[in-house]
VOPAGU-2260 file (C-alpha; in pm, 1 decimal, decimal comma):
REM VOPAGU-2260
SITE   aa  ch    i         X         Y         Z
SITE  MET   A    0    3004,7   -3178,1   12867,2
SITE  GLU   A    1    2998,6   -3149,4   13245,2
SITE  PRO   A    2    3299,6   -3106,7   13476,3
SITE  ALA   A    3    3372,9   -3426,6   13666,6
SITE  ALA   A    4    3454,1   -3433,9   14035,3
SITE  HIS   A    5    3767,8   -3624,0   14135,1
SITE  PRO   A    6    3805,6   -3624,1   14512,8
SITE  GLY   A    7    4057,8   -3911,7   14502,7
SITE  ASP   A    8    4217,8   -4050,5   14815,1
SITE  GLY   A    9    4424,0   -3741,2   14898,0
SITE  THR   A   10    4752,2   -3900,0   14789,7
SITE  SER   A   11    5002,9   -3652,6   14646,1
SITE  ILE   A   12    5214,6   -3712,8   14339,3
SITE  ALA   A   13    5525,9   -3693,5   14560,0
SITE  GLU   A   14    5396,4   -3978,3   14774,6
SITE  LEU   A   15    5336,1   -4201,3   14473,6
SITE  GLY   A   16    5634,3   -4118,0   14252,7
SITE  GLU   A   17    5646,2   -4084,4   13874,1
SITE  SER   A   18    5591,1   -4448,2   13777,4
SITE  ALA   A   19    5290,4   -4494,5   14003,1
SITE  VAL   A   20    5139,9   -4162,4   13893,7
SITE  LEU   A   21    5172,9   -4264,0   13529,1
SITE  ALA   A   22    5015,3   -4598,7   13611,3
SITE  ARG   A   23    4709,0   -4411,4   13736,0
SITE  ILE   A   24    4694,2   -4159,9   13450,3
SITE  LEU   A   25    4769,7   -4360,1   13135,0
SITE  PRO   A   26    4476,3   -4604,3   13167,2
SITE  ARG   A   27    4244,7   -4300,2   13159,0
SITE  LEU   A   28    4369,6   -4203,0   12812,1
SITE  ARG   A   29    4356,9   -4360,3   12468,1
SITE  ALA   A   30    4631,2   -4346,6   12207,1
SITE  GLY   A   31    4401,3   -4273,3   11912,3
SITE  ASP   A   32    4347,6   -4427,2   11572,0
SITE  ALA   A   33    4672,7   -4299,0   11418,0
SITE  ALA   A   34    4900,0   -4442,1   11687,6
SITE  LEU   A   35    5112,1   -4731,8   11568,5
SITE  LEU   A   36    5293,5   -4732,5   11903,2
SITE  GLY   A   37    5162,3   -4538,5   12201,0
SITE  ALA   A   38    5310,3   -4446,6   12537,6
SITE  GLY   A   39    5558,6   -4686,2   12696,3
SITE  ASP   A   40    5873,4   -4659,4   12486,1
SITE  ASP   A   41    6112,0   -4365,8   12448,1
SITE  ALA   A   42    5886,7   -4223,1   12176,7
SITE  ALA   A   43    5556,6   -4294,3   12008,4
SITE  VAL   A   44    5502,3   -4387,5   11645,2
SITE  VAL   A   45    5213,8   -4215,5   11468,4
SITE  ALA   A   46    5097,3   -4291,1   11115,6
SITE  ALA   A   47    5125,8   -4011,9   10858,8
SITE  ALA   A   48    4989,3   -4152,9   10534,9
SITE  ASP   A   49    5030,3   -3818,1   10361,0
SITE  GLY   A   50    5401,4   -3806,1   10445,3
SITE  ARG   A   51    5359,8   -3460,6   10596,7
SITE  ILE   A   52    5280,3   -3379,6   10959,0
SITE  VAL   A   53    5121,4   -3066,7   11101,3
SITE  VAL   A   54    5262,0   -2998,2   11448,3
SITE  THR   A   55    5196,3   -2725,7   11704,8
SITE  THR   A   56    5259,7   -2669,2   12074,5
SITE  ASP   A   57    5102,9   -2462,8   12350,5
SITE  LEU   A   58    5189,1   -2384,3   12711,9
SITE  LEU   A   59    4947,2   -2335,3   13001,6
SITE  VAL   A   60    5088,8   -2188,7   13323,9
SITE  HIS   A   61    4899,4   -2146,2   13648,3
SITE  GLY   A   62    4844,9   -1773,2   13696,0
SITE  PRO   A   63    4853,4   -1613,3   13352,3
SITE  ASP   A   64    4670,4   -1894,4   13171,5
SITE  PHE   A   65    4441,6   -2058,8   13427,5
SITE  ARG   A   66    4346,1   -2052,2   13796,0
SITE  LEU   A   67    4269,5   -2371,4   13986,2
SITE  ALA   A   68    4031,3   -2171,2   14205,1
SITE  TRP   A   69    3818,8   -2129,7   13890,0
SITE  SER   A   70    3890,1   -2434,2   13673,3
SITE  THR   A   71    3831,1   -2794,7   13767,6
SITE  PRO   A   72    4111,0   -3035,1   13665,1
SITE  PHE   A   73    3865,5   -3183,3   13413,3
SITE  GLU   A   74    3806,4   -2842,4   13253,2
SITE  LEU   A   75    4179,0   -2776,8   13245,5
SITE  GLY   A   76    4238,2   -3101,4   13056,8
SITE  TRP   A   77    3956,2   -3021,2   12815,8
SITE  LYS   A   78    4092,1   -2672,4   12748,7
SITE  ALA   A   79    4446,4   -2803,0   12699,6
SITE  ALA   A   80    4310,9   -3028,5   12426,3
SITE  ALA   A   81    4086,3   -2765,0   12268,5
SITE  THR   A   82    4349,6   -2493,3   12239,6
SITE  ASN   A   83    4587,9   -2720,2   12052,5
SITE  LEU   A   84    4334,6   -2897,8   11834,9
SITE  THR   A   85    4218,7   -2570,3   11682,1
SITE  ASP   A   86    4573,3   -2479,4   11578,6
SITE  VAL   A   87    4591,0   -2807,2   11385,2
SITE  ALA   A   88    4244,0   -2748,0   11240,9
SITE  ALA   A   89    4343,9   -2398,4   11127,0
SITE  MET   A   90    4595,1   -2557,4   10887,6
SITE  GLY   A   91    4317,2   -2763,7   10731,9
SITE  ALA   A   92    4445,9   -3080,5   10895,5
SITE  ARG   A   93    4275,2   -3356,1   11093,6
SITE  PRO   A   94    4414,1   -3384,0   11449,7
SITE  THR   A   95    4566,1   -3725,7   11516,4
SITE  ALA   A   96    4766,7   -3719,2   11840,4
SITE  LEU   A   97    4876,8   -3520,6   12144,5
SITE  VAL   A   98    5192,3   -3536,3   12356,4
SITE  VAL   A   99    5143,8   -3386,1   12702,5
SITE  ALA   A  100    5409,0   -3276,8   12953,8
SITE  ILE   A  101    5317,0   -3167,4   13306,5
SITE  ALA   A  102    5536,2   -3002,3   13570,0
SITE  ALA   A  103    5352,7   -2990,8   13901,9
SITE  PRO   A  104    5427,9   -2906,4   14266,7
SITE  PRO   A  105    5508,5   -3233,8   14448,8
SITE  ALA   A  106    5221,4   -3179,1   14694,2
SITE  THR   A  107    4965,9   -3180,0   14411,1
SITE  PRO   A  108    4704,2   -3452,3   14473,8
SITE  VAL   A  109    4727,3   -3723,1   14212,2
SITE  ALA   A  110    4348,9   -3684,5   14174,6
SITE  VAL   A  111    4417,6   -3349,0   14005,6
SITE  LEU   A  112    4620,2   -3520,2   13732,5
SITE  GLU   A  113    4359,5   -3795,2   13702,1
SITE  GLY   A  114    4090,2   -3532,5   13652,1
SITE  PHE   A  115    4310,9   -3356,1   13399,5
SITE  ALA   A  116    4357,4   -3683,4   13209,3
SITE  ASP   A  117    3981,9   -3739,5   13206,3
SITE  GLY   A  118    3930,3   -3390,8   13063,2
SITE  LEU   A  119    4188,5   -3455,8   12794,3
SITE  ARG   A  120    4021,9   -3782,7   12700,1
SITE  GLU   A  121    3670,7   -3641,1   12686,0
SITE  GLY   A  122    3782,3   -3325,0   12507,1
SITE  LEU   A  123    3946,0   -3532,4   12236,5
SITE  ALA   A  124    3644,1   -3759,7   12207,3
SITE  ALA   A  125    3410,7   -3462,1   12162,6
SITE  LEU   A  126    3623,8   -3232,5   11948,4
SITE  ALA   A  127    3851,1   -3466,8   11750,3
SITE  PRO   A  128    3717,9   -3823,5   11751,5
SITE  GLY   A  129    3993,8   -4067,7   11669,3
SITE  ALA   A  130    4275,3   -3853,5   11810,0
SITE  GLY   A  131    4451,3   -3958,5   12129,3
SITE  VAL   A  132    4740,4   -3904,3   12368,5
SITE  VAL   A  133    5053,9   -4095,2   12266,1
SITE  GLY   A  134    5306,3   -3982,9   12527,5
SITE  GLY   A  135    5448,2   -3704,2   12737,6
SITE  ASP   A  136    5648,7   -3636,4   13051,8
SITE  LEU   A  137    5610,6   -3555,4   13420,7
SITE  SER   A  138    5832,0   -3323,6   13622,2
SITE  ALA   A  139    5830,9   -3115,3   13939,6
SITE  SER   A  140    5784,0   -2739,9   13953,4
SITE  SER   A  141    5673,2   -2473,7   14197,7
SITE  VAL   A  142    5402,2   -2373,6   13947,8
SITE  LEU   A  143    5165,8   -2612,0   13768,6
SITE  THR   A  144    5269,4   -2597,5   13403,7
SITE  ILE   A  145    5124,4   -2792,4   13112,8
SITE  ALA   A  146    5279,1   -2823,5   12767,8
SITE  VAL   A  147    5081,1   -2988,9   12489,4
SITE  THR   A  148    5208,2   -3074,4   12142,9
SITE  ALA   A  149    4948,8   -3167,5   11882,4
SITE  PHE   A  150    4991,2   -3346,3   11550,2
SITE  GLY   A  151    4767,7   -3348,6   11243,8
SITE  ASP   A  152    4728,8   -3522,3   10909,2
SITE  LEU   A  153    4675,0   -3317,4   10591,8
SITE  GLU   A  154    4533,2   -3625,1   10414,9
SITE  GLY   A  155    4693,7   -3526,8   10086,1
SITE  ARG   A  156    4579,6   -3163,6   10088,3
SITE  ALA   A  157    4801,8   -2857,0   10085,1
SITE  PRO   A  158    4805,5   -2674,8   10419,6
SITE  VAL   A  159    4589,0   -2363,9   10447,8
SITE  LEU   A  160    4825,6   -2077,7   10532,2
SITE  ARG   A  161    4776,0   -1725,4   10664,1
SITE  SER   A  162    4936,1   -1586,7   10351,2
SITE  GLY   A  163    4682,2   -1699,5   10090,8
SITE  ALA   A  164    4407,6   -1434,7   10118,1
SITE  ARG   A  165    4341,8   -1224,1    9806,9
SITE  VAL   A  166    4156,5    -897,6    9747,3
SITE  GLY   A  167    3789,2    -971,3    9689,9
SITE  ASP   A  168    3784,0   -1284,9    9907,8
SITE  LEU   A  169    3504,0   -1333,3   10157,0
SITE  VAL   A  170    3598,0   -1329,4   10525,2
SITE  ALA   A  171    3414,7   -1587,3   10736,4
SITE  HIS   A  172    3422,8   -1708,7   11094,7
SITE  ALA   A  173    3313,1   -2028,9   11269,2
SITE  GLY   A  174    3256,4   -2047,4   11642,8
SITE  ALA   A  175    3172,9   -1811,0   11927,8
SITE  ARG   A  176    3273,5   -1444,5   11920,7
SITE  GLY   A  177    3345,9   -1284,2   12256,7
SITE  ASP   A  178    3182,1   -1541,0   12487,1
SITE  ALA   A  179    3508,3   -1650,7   12649,0
SITE  ALA   A  180    3605,1   -1288,3   12715,6
SITE  ARG   A  181    3266,2   -1221,4   12871,9
SITE  GLY   A  182    3308,6   -1525,4   13094,0
SITE  LEU   A  183    3655,7   -1416,4   13201,0
SITE  ALA   A  184    3534,4   -1064,8   13276,0
SITE  LEU   A  185    3261,4   -1210,2   13499,4
SITE  LEU   A  186    3512,5   -1424,4   13686,6
SITE  PHE   A  187    3742,5   -1128,4   13747,9
SITE  ALA   A  188    3454,8    -903,4   13848,1
SITE  GLU   A  189    3255,7   -1144,2   14064,9
SITE  GLY   A  190    3472,0   -1453,4   14122,3
SITE  THR   A  191    3743,4   -1290,8   14332,7
SITE  ASP   A  192    3782,9   -1202,8   14700,3
SITE  ALA   A  193    3831,2    -857,0   14853,7
SITE  ALA   A  194    4199,2    -865,1   14759,5
SITE  GLY   A  195    4120,3    -946,6   14397,1
SITE  GLU   A  196    4240,4   -1307,6   14421,0
SITE  PRO   A  197    4042,7   -1588,0   14253,0
SITE  ASP   A  198    3792,0   -1734,4   14498,6
SITE  ALA   A  199    3647,5   -2082,3   14438,4
SITE  ALA   A  200    3320,2   -2025,1   14623,4
SITE  ARG   A  201    3246,8   -1696,5   14446,4
SITE  ALA   A  202    3343,8   -1845,5   14112,3
SITE  HIS   A  203    3101,7   -2131,5   14178,3
SITE  ASP   A  204    2824,2   -1877,5   14222,0
SITE  VAL   A  205    2922,5   -1706,0   13895,0
SITE  ARG   A  206    2920,6   -2045,7   13724,6
SITE  LYS   A  207    2565,7   -2115,2   13844,8
SITE  ARG   A  208    2436,2   -1780,8   13717,3
SITE  HIS   A  209    2628,3   -1769,7   13387,4
SITE  PRO   A  210    2709,7   -2132,2   13298,8
SITE  GLU   A  211    2748,5   -2087,8   12923,6
SITE  LEU   A  212    2981,9   -1787,6   12943,2
SITE  VAL   A  213    3198,0   -1943,4   13215,2
SITE  ARG   A  214    3216,7   -2268,8   13020,9
SITE  ALA   A  215    3319,5   -2075,0   12708,6
SITE  GLN   A  216    3624,2   -1950,6   12899,5
SITE  LEU   A  217    3715,8   -2256,1   13108,2
SITE  ALA   A  218    3621,6   -2538,4   12868,9
SITE  PRO   A  219    3563,6   -2398,9   12517,9
SITE  GLU   A  220    3403,4   -2609,4   12244,9
SITE  PRO   A  221    3569,3   -2479,9   11926,9
SITE  PRO   A  222    3466,1   -2599,9   11578,6
SITE  VAL   A  223    3768,7   -2825,6   11528,9
SITE  ALA   A  224    3611,7   -3034,4   11253,0
SITE  SER   A  225    3542,6   -2716,3   11054,6
SITE  GLY   A  226    3910,5   -2681,3   10965,3
SITE  VAL   A  227    3894,3   -2972,9   10724,8
SITE  VAL   A  228    3553,0   -2852,2   10602,8
SITE  ALA   A  229    3703,2   -2512,1   10515,5
SITE  ALA   A  230    4002,5   -2667,3   10341,0
SITE  LEU   A  231    3779,4   -2887,4   10126,3
SITE  ALA   A  232    3566,7   -2581,5   10039,3
SITE  GLY   A  233    3871,6   -2396,9    9904,8
SITE  ALA   A  234    3967,0   -2167,7   10193,2
SITE  THR   A  235    4251,9   -1940,5   10083,3
SITE  ALA   A  236    4373,9   -1850,8   10434,3
SITE  MET   A  237    4281,5   -1954,0   10788,2
SITE  LEU   A  238    4385,3   -1926,3   11152,2
SITE  ASP   A  239    4269,7   -2005,4   11504,7
SITE  VAL   A  240    4122,0   -1700,1   11678,1
SITE  SER   A  241    4285,6   -1728,5   12019,6
SITE  ASP   A  242    4409,6   -1373,1   12080,3
SITE  GLY   A  243    4105,3   -1178,7   11959,1
SITE  LEU   A  244    3938,5   -1144,4   11619,4
SITE  ALA   A  245    4098,4    -811,3   11528,4
SITE  ARG   A  246    4447,9    -905,5   11648,0
SITE  ASP   A  247    4442,2   -1240,8   11469,8
SITE  ALA   A  248    4284,0   -1096,5   11155,3
SITE  ARG   A  249    4576,2    -856,4   11135,8
SITE  ARG   A  250    4806,3   -1159,3   11118,5
SITE  ILE   A  251    4630,3   -1275,1   10803,7
SITE  ALA   A  252    4632,4    -919,4   10668,6
SITE  GLU   A  253    5006,4    -882,3   10722,4
SITE  ALA   A  254    5095,9   -1230,2   10594,5
SITE  SER   A  255    4877,4   -1190,5   10283,3
SITE  ARG   A  256    4953,5    -819,2   10231,9
SITE  ILE   A  257    4585,9    -732,1   10219,7
SITE  GLY   A  258    4331,2    -561,6   10443,2
SITE  ILE   A  259    4023,6    -703,3   10612,6
SITE  ASP   A  260    3704,2    -501,0   10634,0
SITE  PHE   A  261    3455,8    -641,5   10887,3
SITE  ASP   A  262    3081,0    -584,5   10860,2
SITE  ALA   A  263    2974,8    -440,4   11196,9
SITE  ALA   A  264    2622,4    -577,8   11163,0
SITE  ALA   A  265    2761,3    -929,6   11125,1
SITE  LEU   A  266    2972,9    -904,5   11440,5
SITE  GLY   A  267    2677,9    -885,4   11677,4
SITE  PRO   A  268    2548,2    -628,0   11926,0
SITE  ASP   A  269    2885,2    -560,2   12092,9
SITE  VAL   A  270    3137,8    -503,1   11815,8
SITE  ARG   A  271    3422,5    -421,6   12053,7
SITE  VAL   A  272    3394,9    -746,7   12248,1
SITE  ALA   A  273    3356,4    -944,1   11925,7
SITE  LEU   A  274    3680,1    -789,9   11794,9
SITE  ALA   A  275    3887,8    -785,2   12114,5
SITE  GLY   A  276    3759,3   -1082,9   12311,3
SITE  ALA   A  277    4011,4   -1366,5   12315,3
SITE  GLU   A  278    4017,4   -1742,9   12377,1
SITE  ASP   A  279    3701,7   -1843,8   12192,3
SITE  HIS   A  280    3924,8   -2049,0   11958,7
SITE  GLY   A  281    3699,3   -2004,9   11658,9
SITE  LEU   A  282    3832,3   -2029,2   11304,6
SITE  LEU   A  283    3874,6   -1724,2   11079,7
SITE  ALA   A  284    3901,6   -1807,2   10710,8
SITE  THR   A  285    3891,2   -1640,4   10371,9
SITE  PHE   A  286    3717,8   -1790,0   10068,5
SITE  PRO   A  287    3720,5   -1686,7    9701,9
SITE  ALA   A  288    3454,3   -1433,6    9599,9
SITE  GLY   A  289    3144,1   -1616,6    9487,9
SITE  ALA   A  290    3241,9   -1937,2    9666,0
SITE  ARG   A  291    2987,2   -2132,9    9867,5
SITE  VAL   A  292    3095,9   -2070,7   10226,4
SITE  PRO   A  293    3034,4   -2392,5   10420,4
SITE  GLU   A  294    2852,1   -2416,8   10751,1
SITE  PRO   A  295    2916,7   -2336,2   11030,9
SITE  PHE   A  296    3116,6   -2045,1   10884,0
SITE  GLU   A  297    2939,9   -1708,9   10866,7
SITE  VAL   A  298    3050,3   -1431,0   10631,7
SITE  ILE   A  299    3153,7   -1131,6   10844,6
SITE  GLY   A  300    3354,6    -921,5   10601,1
SITE  ARG   A  301    3568,8    -908,7   10290,3
SITE  VAL   A  302    3930,1    -877,1   10187,0
SITE  VAL   A  303    4025,9    -530,9   10058,2
SITE  ASP   A  304    4330,1    -363,9    9907,6
SITE  ALA   A  305    4468,5    -209,5   10228,0
SITE  PRO   A  306    4780,3    -406,6   10324,8
SITE  GLY   A  307    4798,2    -487,1   10694,6
SITE  GLU   A  308    4485,5    -289,5   10783,5
SITE  ILE   A  309    4182,8    -398,5   10987,9
SITE  LEU   A  310    3865,0    -201,7   10918,8
SITE  VAL   A  311    3504,0    -207,3   11034,2
SITE  ASP   A  312    3258,3     -73,3   10777,9
SITE  GLY   A  313    3551,1      95,7   10604,9
SITE  MET   A  314    3683,3     270,0   10916,8
SITE  ALA   A  315    4012,1     180,5   11086,5
SITE  ALA   A  316    3970,7     -50,0   11385,2
SITE  GLY   A  317    4202,0    -115,8   11676,0
SITE  ALA   A  318    4369,8    -449,7   11729,8
SITE  ASP   A  319    4303,8    -503,7   12100,0
SITE  GLY   A  320    4320,0    -859,9   12220,9
SITE  TRP   A  321    4527,1   -1096,4   12428,8
SITE  ASP   A  322    4903,8   -1058,3   12455,9
SITE  PRO   A  323    5077,6   -1291,5   12705,2
SITE  TYR   A  324    5306,9   -1009,1   12820,9
SITE  SER   A  325    5044,0    -741,9   12867,9
SITE  GLY   A  326    4711,1    -924,3   12910,9
SITE  TRP   A  327    4383,8    -862,9   12734,8
SITE  ASP   A  328    4339,7    -489,3   12698,7
SITE  GLY   A  329    3968,7    -508,1   12778,0
SITE  ARG   A  330    3974,6    -795,5   13024,1
SITE  ALA   A  331    3758,8    -633,1   13293,9
SITE  GLY   A  332    3491,7    -488,6   13071,6
């Protein structure tokens, strides 16, 4: 996946108006295989053969969640898809559709929204083939704000909850651990100007020197398909690791009234970053003892009788990570 350039003709969304903007965005998207009726009416109609729908929503706001000086519109669209698809996957469901609402400053070039739409389309094609965008809304705001709602199909299976882990279960993870945090730390350290503000030229230089880490932050490629794989393999609990491995593991520990003991050797050379680094959007799951843990999951610990506790090699671990009201505790290092 490579970011696409969208210079456009310089026309702003205010100059075109809502209907004309939609006319330029919607042809760039596809409704997906589950759409019985896509965008165009007051609401879409999406098939749900199982009779149950998994639904989640996420908000991206310029400033705390992304910086246009760092992200291309294409990457922003890709990330908006990825962050929601993994929440659906974490329930053991197959993503089927997205609804996307955007509030943008009127002076925003329409090419930005076109690039965003392209990123959405390509992100869906790569991470959740068959899923599509079935509707949304446009509005004006002083700050670019993106709200995405994702839907998923359980295909007859029970959802995989956070509350199902049991003592003796294996703890396994699929996806990157800490790469997105490393990329963000590089951008803050080397992609800002003298005043500490995001700088596009400096970020471009960081991107050239550390492409994989920057991509992990700006356009992650989470193991979305692995959610269904884990469910079929008998996962007892699962969640999307978006706020940091330790912080999110504690959510399983509290919901299941168990403890999780990580194996330091399995976490890699930098245990702290693996535990605290956020936004990789991997999947953390528990499986019954003795179960065959499916690829690409790797066993990184076990469930123990220590309700609500997170341990590393039997010793208490902190729960640093991302909190939208305080930031990532280890963001700059």
